[in-house]
C-alpha positions as CSV (number, residue, x, y, z in Angstrom):
1,X,-2.3,-25.8,-1.2
2,X,-4.9,-23.8,0.3
3,X,-6.7,-21.3,-0.5
4,X,-5.5,-17.6,-0.4
5,X,-7.9,-14.8,-0.6
6,X,-7.0,-11.5,-2.0
7,X,-9.1,-8.4,-1.3
8,X,-8.6,-5.5,-3.8
9,X,-7.1,-8.0,-5.9
10,X,-6.8,-5.8,-9.3
11,X,-5.0,-3.1,-7.3
12,X,-0.9,-2.8,-6.8
13,X,-0.2,-5.0,-3.9
14,X,-3.7,-7.1,-4.9
15,X,-2.1,-7.9,-8.4
16,X,1.1,-8.5,-7.2
17,X,-0.6,-10.9,-4.4
18,X,-2.3,-13.2,-6.8
19,X,0.4,-13.3,-9.2
20,X,3.0,-14.5,-6.5
21,X,0.9,-16.7,-4.5
22,X,-0.9,-18.5,-7.9
23,X,2.7,-19.1,-8.9
24,X,3.2,-21.0,-5.8
25,X,0.5,-23.6,-6.5
26,X,-2.6,-21.8,-4.4
27,X,-5.9,-21.4,-5.6
28,X,-6.3,-17.6,-5.2
29,X,-10.0,-15.8,-4.6
30,X,-9.9,-12.2,-5.6
31,X,-12.4,-10.0,-4.1
32,X,-12.7,-7.0,-6.5
33,X,-15.4,-4.3,-7.9
34,X,-13.3,-1.8,-9.2
35,X,-13.9,1.1,-6.7
36,X,-10.8,2.8,-7.8
37,X,-12.9,3.9,-10.8
38,X,-14.9,5.5,-8.3
39,X,-12.4,7.1,-6.4
40,X,-9.9,8.3,-9.3
41,X,-11.7,8.0,-12.3
42,X,-11.7,5.8,-15.7
43,X,-7.9,5.8,-16.4
44,X,-7.4,4.3,-12.3
45,X,-9.4,1.3,-13.5
46,X,-8.2,-1.8,-11.8
47,X,-10.5,-3.9,-14.4
48,X,-7.9,-4.2,-17.1
49,X,-5.2,-5.7,-14.6
50,X,-8.0,-8.0,-13.5
51,X,-8.7,-9.4,-17.3
52,X,-4.7,-9.8,-17.6
53,X,-4.7,-12.0,-14.0
54,X,-7.2,-13.7,-15.5
55,X,-5.5,-14.7,-18.7
56,X,-2.2,-15.1,-17.2
57,X,-3.1,-17.2,-13.9
58,X,-6.0,-19.9,-15.4
59,X,-7.7,-21.7,-13.4
60,X,-5.7,-21.0,-10.4
61,X,-7.7,-17.5,-10.3
62,X,-11.1,-16.5,-10.0
63,X,-12.4,-13.0,-9.5
64,X,-15.4,-12.5,-7.4
65,X,-17.4,-8.7,-7.6
66,X,-17.5,-8.4,-4.0
67,X,-17.6,-5.2,-2.2
68,X,-16.0,-5.8,1.1
69,X,-18.5,-3.2,2.8
70,X,-21.2,-6.0,2.0
71,X,-21.2,-8.0,5.2
72,X,-23.7,-10.9,3.5
73,X,-21.8,-11.2,0.7
74,X,-18.1,-11.2,2.6
75,X,-19.8,-14.1,4.6
76,X,-21.2,-16.3,1.8
77,X,-17.6,-15.8,0.1
78,X,-16.0,-17.1,3.4
79,X,-18.5,-19.6,4.3
80,X,-18.2,-21.2,0.6
81,X,-14.5,-22.0,0.9
82,X,-14.6,-23.1,4.7
83,X,-11.6,-25.1,5.6
84,X,-9.7,-24.5,2.5
85,X,-8.6,-20.8,3.4
86,X,-4.8,-20.3,4.9
87,X,-4.3,-16.7,4.1
88,X,-6.0,-13.4,4.1
89,X,-4.5,-10.6,1.9
90,X,-6.5,-7.7,2.5
91,X,-5.1,-5.1,0.3
92,X,-8.5,-3.5,-0.5
93,X,-9.1,0.4,1.0
94,X,-9.7,3.5,0.0
95,X,-6.2,5.2,-0.3
96,X,-6.6,9.1,-0.4
97,X,-6.5,12.0,2.1
98,X,-8.2,14.3,-0.2
99,X,-10.8,12.0,-1.3
100,X,-11.7,11.1,2.1
101,X,-12.5,14.4,3.1
102,X,-14.8,15.0,0.1
103,X,-16.8,11.5,1.7
104,X,-16.0,10.7,4.6
105,X,-18.7,8.0,5.0
106,X,-17.4,6.1,2.1
107,X,-13.6,6.3,3.3
108,X,-14.7,4.8,6.8
109,X,-17.2,2.2,4.9
110,X,-14.3,0.8,2.8
111,X,-11.7,1.0,5.4
112,X,-12.6,0.3,8.8
113,X,-16.3,-1.3,8.3
114,X,-15.1,-3.4,5.4
115,X,-12.1,-4.5,7.5
116,X,-14.5,-5.4,10.2
117,X,-16.3,-7.3,7.8
118,X,-13.6,-9.4,6.4
119,X,-12.1,-9.9,10.4
120,X,-15.4,-11.5,11.0
121,X,-15.7,-13.8,8.5
122,X,-12.1,-15.1,8.8
123,X,-13.0,-15.7,12.5
124,X,-16.2,-17.8,11.7
125,X,-14.9,-20.0,8.8
126,X,-11.2,-19.8,8.7
127,X,-9.6,-18.9,12.3
128,X,-6.5,-20.3,11.7
129,X,-5.7,-18.5,8.3
130,X,-3.6,-15.8,8.4
131,X,-4.6,-12.5,8.3
132,X,-2.6,-9.9,6.8
133,X,-3.7,-6.4,6.2
134,X,-2.4,-3.7,4.8
135,X,-2.0,-0.8,7.3
136,X,-0.2,2.8,6.6
137,X,2.2,4.8,8.3
138,X,-0.6,7.4,8.5
139,X,-1.6,6.0,11.4
140,X,1.1,7.6,13.4
141,X,-1.0,11.3,12.1
142,X,1.8,14.2,11.4
143,X,3.7,13.5,14.4
144,X,6.7,12.8,12.1
145,X,6.4,16.2,11.2
146,X,7.7,17.4,14.6
147,X,11.1,15.5,14.3
148,X,13.8,17.8,14.2
149,X,14.7,17.6,10.1
150,X,17.6,19.5,8.3
151,X,17.4,21.0,5.2
152,X,20.0,19.4,2.9
153,X,19.5,21.2,-0.2
154,X,17.1,18.3,-2.2
155,X,15.7,16.7,0.7
156,X,14.8,16.8,4.5
157,X,16.8,14.4,6.6
158,X,17.4,13.9,10.6
159,X,20.8,14.3,12.2
160,X,22.6,11.1,12.3
161,X,22.3,10.8,16.1
162,X,18.9,11.0,16.6
163,X,16.9,8.0,17.5
164,X,15.1,7.9,14.5
165,X,17.6,8.0,11.5
166,X,18.0,4.7,10.8
167,X,13.6,4.5,10.5
168,X,10.9,4.9,12.7
169,X,9.4,1.9,14.6
170,X,6.4,1.3,16.0
171,X,7.1,2.9,19.6
172,X,6.0,6.3,17.9
173,X,2.8,7.2,19.4
174,X,-0.8,7.7,17.1
175,X,-2.1,10.2,19.8
176,X,-2.2,13.8,19.7
177,X,-2.0,14.3,16.0
178,X,-3.6,15.1,12.6
179,X,-4.3,11.8,10.7
180,X,-6.2,13.1,8.3
181,X,-10.0,11.1,7.9
182,X,-8.2,8.7,5.9
183,X,-5.6,8.3,8.2
184,X,-8.4,7.7,11.0
185,X,-10.3,5.3,8.8
186,X,-7.0,3.2,8.5
187,X,-6.0,3.7,12.0
188,X,-9.7,2.2,13.4
189,X,-9.0,-0.8,10.6
190,X,-5.6,-1.4,12.3
191,X,-6.8,-1.6,15.6
192,X,-9.4,-4.2,14.8
193,X,-6.8,-6.2,13.1
194,X,-4.5,-6.4,16.6
195,X,-7.8,-7.1,18.0
196,X,-9.0,-9.7,16.4
197,X,-5.2,-11.2,16.5
198,X,-5.6,-10.7,20.7
199,X,-9.2,-11.5,21.6
200,X,-9.1,-14.5,19.2
201,X,-5.7,-15.5,18.9
202,X,-6.0,-15.4,15.3
203,X,-2.6,-14.9,13.2
204,X,-2.7,-11.6,12.1
205,X,-0.5,-8.7,11.0
206,X,-0.6,-5.1,10.2
207,X,1.8,-3.9,8.2
208,X,2.2,-0.4,8.2
209,X,3.2,0.8,4.6
210,X,5.5,3.7,3.4
211,X,5.2,4.3,-0.1
212,X,3.9,1.2,-1.6
213,X,4.7,1.1,-5.6
214,X,5.7,-0.8,-8.5
215,X,5.0,-1.2,-12.4
216,X,1.1,-2.2,-11.8
217,X,0.3,0.8,-10.0
218,X,-2.9,2.7,-11.8
219,X,-0.8,6.1,-10.3
220,X,-3.4,8.8,-10.2
221,X,-3.0,12.7,-8.7
222,X,-4.5,11.6,-5.0
223,X,-3.0,8.6,-5.0
224,X,-0.1,6.6,-6.2
225,X,3.1,9.2,-5.9
226,X,5.8,7.3,-7.9
227,X,3.7,5.7,-10.6
228,X,1.7,8.9,-11.2
229,X,4.8,11.1,-11.4
230,X,6.6,8.8,-14.4
231,X,3.2,8.8,-16.1
232,X,3.3,12.6,-15.9
233,X,6.8,13.0,-17.2
234,X,6.8,10.7,-19.5
235,X,3.3,12.3,-21.2
236,X,4.4,15.6,-20.7
237,X,1.4,16.4,-18.4
238,X,1.4,18.9,-15.6
239,X,2.7,17.9,-12.6
240,X,1.8,19.7,-9.0
241,X,4.5,19.0,-5.5
242,X,1.6,19.7,-2.7
243,X,4.2,22.2,-0.3
244,X,7.3,21.6,1.5
245,X,9.4,22.8,-1.5
246,X,9.8,19.3,-2.9
247,X,11.9,18.4,-0.1
248,X,9.7,15.8,1.7
249,X,11.3,12.3,2.0
250,X,9.1,8.9,0.8
251,X,10.4,5.5,1.5
252,X,9.6,3.3,-1.4
253,X,8.8,-0.6,-1.4
254,X,8.0,-2.4,-4.7
255,X,4.8,-4.4,-4.2
256,X,6.7,-7.5,-4.8
257,X,8.9,-7.1,-2.0
258,X,6.2,-6.5,-0.3
259,X,4.4,-9.5,-1.3
260,X,7.3,-11.5,-0.1
261,X,7.1,-9.9,3.5
262,X,3.7,-11.0,3.6
263,X,4.6,-14.5,2.2
264,X,7.4,-14.3,5.1
265,X,5.3,-13.6,7.8
266,X,2.9,-16.5,6.9
267,X,5.1,-18.7,7.0
268,X,5.8,-18.2,10.5
269,X,2.6,-16.1,11.8
270,X,1.4,-15.4,15.2
271,X,-0.9,-13.1,16.6
272,X,-1.4,-9.1,16.3
273,X,1.9,-8.3,15.1
274,X,2.7,-5.1,13.8
275,X,5.8,-3.6,11.4
276,X,6.9,-0.7,9.8
277,X,7.1,-1.6,6.4
278,X,9.0,0.2,3.5
279,X,12.0,1.2,1.8
280,X,13.7,1.7,4.9
281,X,17.0,3.6,4.7
282,X,18.0,1.5,1.1
283,X,15.0,2.8,-0.8
284,X,14.0,6.5,-0.5
285,X,14.0,9.8,-1.8
286,X,12.7,13.1,-1.6
287,X,10.1,14.5,-4.1
288,X,12.9,17.0,-5.9
289,X,14.9,13.8,-6.1
290,X,12.2,11.2,-7.8
291,X,11.3,14.3,-10.3
292,X,15.5,14.1,-11.3
293,X,15.2,10.6,-11.7
294,X,11.9,10.5,-13.5
295,X,13.3,13.3,-16.2
296,X,16.7,11.2,-16.8
297,X,14.8,8.1,-17.3
298,X,12.0,9.3,-19.7
299,X,14.6,11.7,-21.8
300,X,12.4,14.6,-21.0
301,X,11.7,17.4,-18.3
302,X,8.8,17.4,-16.2
303,X,6.5,20.3,-16.2
304,X,6.0,20.8,-12.7
305,X,4.4,23.4,-10.1
306,X,4.9,24.1,-6.5
307,X,1.6,24.1,-4.5
308,X,1.9,26.4,-1.4
309,X,0.2,24.2,1.0
310,X,0.8,20.5,2.0
311,X,-2.2,17.6,2.2
312,X,-3.6,17.4,5.5
313,X,-1.9,14.9,7.6
314,X,1.0,14.6,5.1
315,X,4.2,14.0,6.5
316,X,7.8,15.8,5.8
317,X,9.7,12.6,6.2
318,X,8.9,9.0,6.2
319,X,11.3,6.2,6.7
320,X,10.7,3.0,7.9
321,X,12.9,1.3,10.5
322,X,12.7,-2.4,8.8
323,X,15.1,-4.0,11.3
324,X,12.0,-5.4,13.2
325,X,10.5,-7.0,10.5
326,X,14.1,-8.1,9.5
327,X,15.0,-9.9,13.0
328,X,11.7,-11.7,12.7
329,X,11.9,-12.9,8.9
330,X,16.0,-12.8,8.3
331,X,15.1,-14.4,5.1
332,X,13.7,-11.3,3.5
333,X,15.2,-8.8,1.8
334,X,15.0,-5.6,0.0
335,X,15.6,-6.4,-4.0
336,X,14.7,-3.2,-5.8
337,X,16.2,0.7,-5.7
338,X,13.9,3.8,-6.1
339,X,15.8,4.1,-9.5
340,X,15.2,0.5,-10.5
341,X,11.4,1.2,-9.2
342,X,10.8,3.8,-11.7
343,X,12.7,1.9,-14.3
344,X,10.2,-0.8,-14.3
345,X,7.3,1.6,-13.7
346,X,8.5,3.0,-17.0
347,X,9.4,0.0,-19.1
348,X,6.4,-1.5,-18.7
349,X,4.2,1.0,-19.0
350,X,5.0,3.5,-21.6
351,X,3.8,2.3,-24.6
352,X,0.7,1.6,-23.0
353,X,0.5,5.1,-21.7
354,X,1.7,6.8,-25.2
355,X,-1.4,4.6,-27.1
356,X,-4.1,5.6,-25.0
357,X,-2.7,9.2,-24.6
């Protein structure tokens, strides 16, 4: 089997990708420089995850301390393995709205310029390799907030006869909306990935994710909704809900289900593919519903308060339409619900959280 390059290999989706493809028999090269600790502090460091992967995967995994903003370092890495690379999983990112506003240049350099560096290195040294990019639903800006949502008590939702009730598809525009600076940098990267597919015939896919989550997520206040919510509940830490009375809805996809989707695309790749991906109608919740689930699983109440203002560009409601992806990849299916995701997060992390608190 060929080489799989995974950027952000110590993060949520990156670490899941390393395990998945190493178990399949691939040699996996991870590019990871622990920028998450810079973004969100030492509690969010990916270094422990990298150390666990090195122990678990043995000789099938190598972790290289490469910053994707360094075009020369990326180029040298790909050149050294030219001819062997068959898949690039690009999961490295600056993922926070709020952090992007603090340092827009770093945000854009990581999300947009870093993606360009990877695309160009792939084009030069592995043009037939599948390039799977973890994009985001924030490329649509705040246009979903114009949808005619109705209040169902603990959540907002669309009327059943609305065209997007099944979920939002890629026909939604990205113009005339507030994206946040994070959304803008990810949109730039998204378009680059598509254009490299179209111009150069490279097999590329943009997976515009909803809430990506799972037990490997080093949740922080500025990123990692479900993981951070469960951590606060388990440890008795205060939690702030940003706006919308906690009725805003997110669809949630377990990192394992997302990696299987990438693998499915890799088995039948094509240039310039774009999909919205998430939990769809099967796996979604409001913040209030998520709090109730966390309290039930952890067996304690969460100390939370409601902030008046939502985050810039944040969505009141997001559910992905999964049918386009399922139509092209009928073998793929979700295996997790919101409750099973939260139980997985809790059961695999609670002892370590308690020991470190």
